[in-house]
N, C-alpha and C positions, 0 to 999 in steps of 0.2 A: 597508618592508613595510607594506601596508595592512591594515586590519581584514579578517579573513576570508581572508587570503592566506597561503600557505606561504612559506618563506624565498626560494624562487625566483620569487615573485611570482604564481604560479598560485593560483586559489581553493583554500583549504584543504579537503581531503577530509572533514574532520570537522565543519566548521561553515560555515554559510552566511554571506555577507558581512553581511547585515542583523543577524544575531545578533551577529557580531563587532563591529559598530558600536555596538550597545547594551551589550555586555559586554567592552570592550577589556581589562580587567584579567584576565578569565578566558581570553581567547583564547590566551595564551601556554601555558596548561596543556594545550592540545590538541597541542602540538608532539610530546609523547612518548606521547600516547594511541594505543594500538593494541589492538584487540579480537582476542585470539588465538583460534584455532580450538578449543583445549581448553575455554576458558571458554564459547565460543559453543555447543559441543556439549552443555553442561550446561543451556543455556536451553531451556525448552519453552514452547509457547504455552499460556496459561492456558485451562482449560476454561471455556466460557461457558454461561450459563443459557439462551441463545437456542437453542431447538430448531430443527432442520431436519428436519421430518418432514411427511408428508402431512397436511394439515388435515382435520378432520372434515367430513362432508357432501360434496356433489358440487359441484365447480367446473368451469367450462369450462377447456379447455386453457390459454387465454390468462390467465385469472384465477389458475389454479394456478401457472403460470410466474411471474406477477407476484408472487404471495404468497411463493413460495419465494425468488425473487431479492431481495425486500425483507428476508426473514429473513437471507439470506447477507450482504447489505451491512450490516445492523445488527450482525451478529456481527463483521464486519471492522472496523466503526467502533468497536466496544467493545473490540477487541483492543489490548493494549499495543503490539504490533508495528505496528498501524495508525496510531498517533499522529503519526509524522512525515509521514504521507501524507494527513492529514485535509484540508488546504487546499492551494491552489495555491502554488507557490513564488513569492515576490515577484518582480515584473517587473524589479527592479533586479539580480537575480541573472543577469546577462548570460551568464556561463559555462554555467549550467544550460540556458538557452534555446538556446545555441549547440550544446550536446551532445545535446539532445533534440529530436526532430522534432515530436512531439505531446505537450505536457504533459497530465497527467491527475492527478486527486486523488480521494479517496474521496467527498468531499462533492459533487463534480461528478457522480459515478456515482449517488449517492443522489438528487440532483435530477433526473437523467435518468430514474431509475426512478419517481420520484413523478409525473413528467410522462408516464409510460408510453412512453418513447422506445425501449425495447429490445423488438424483436419476437421475438428469439431468445435462448436461453441463450448461444450462440456470440458474439453481439454484446456481451453483458454481460461474458462471460469475457475477451473481447479487451481491454476497457478495464481490467479488473483486472490483466491481464497487462501492459498498457502501463505501469501504475504501477510494477510490479516491474521491467520491462525498462528503464525510464528510470532507476530507482535503480541498477540494475546498470551501466548505461552511464556514468552520471555519477560514481559513487562508487568509490573504491578498494576492492578485494575484501577488505581487512582493516579496513574502516571500519565503524563502528556502523550508519550508514544502510544499507549493503550487507547486513549481517546481519539487520537488522530487515525489510528487503525480502524476504529469504529466509524469515524467519519468517512474514511475511504471505502469501507464496506457499504455504508449507506449510499455513497455516490455510485458505486458499482450496481447496487440494487436499483437505483433510479435509472441508470443506463439500461439495465436489463428490461425494465418496464417499458422504456422507450423502444427498445428493440421488439418487444412483444407486440407493441401497438403498430409499429411501422414496417417490420420485416420479420414476422413470427417464424417463417421457414428457417431463418438463420439459427434459431435455437434448436431446431430439430435435425439439422444436418451436421 
């Protein structure tokens, strides 16, 4: 059994192979790790200080959308649930790249926002959902990464509701 692999030789759902190579003594502890739904239901996303509200003054529709999307990504980046999704999965994680058609991470989204590559909220939201969808597709539904992706999705939903309340035009442009 290789580092990062389960007893049947498949990549272990709880740990990426690179981590397993760096921490072989800890890898065996993952064999019995299961996040149960009762524990997961007690987890809540921490409230963040990053507000998502309409800024003071008048901004163009594009500037308002950009400002709000930057606030949302900063909130997701600061969320505990977002930590596993900050950076791209290492390229040597072949199983991940076989299971996902389009890899995505939060720092890629942030970079695209800073380069003003998102013309609409929908395009931005599609990439956030891509992170979540990839995590759901690759990880077992009782694994920690799966639950963290669910929490990240919830945090994004909360952000979207705040945008609907404070700057609904952002969602339409």
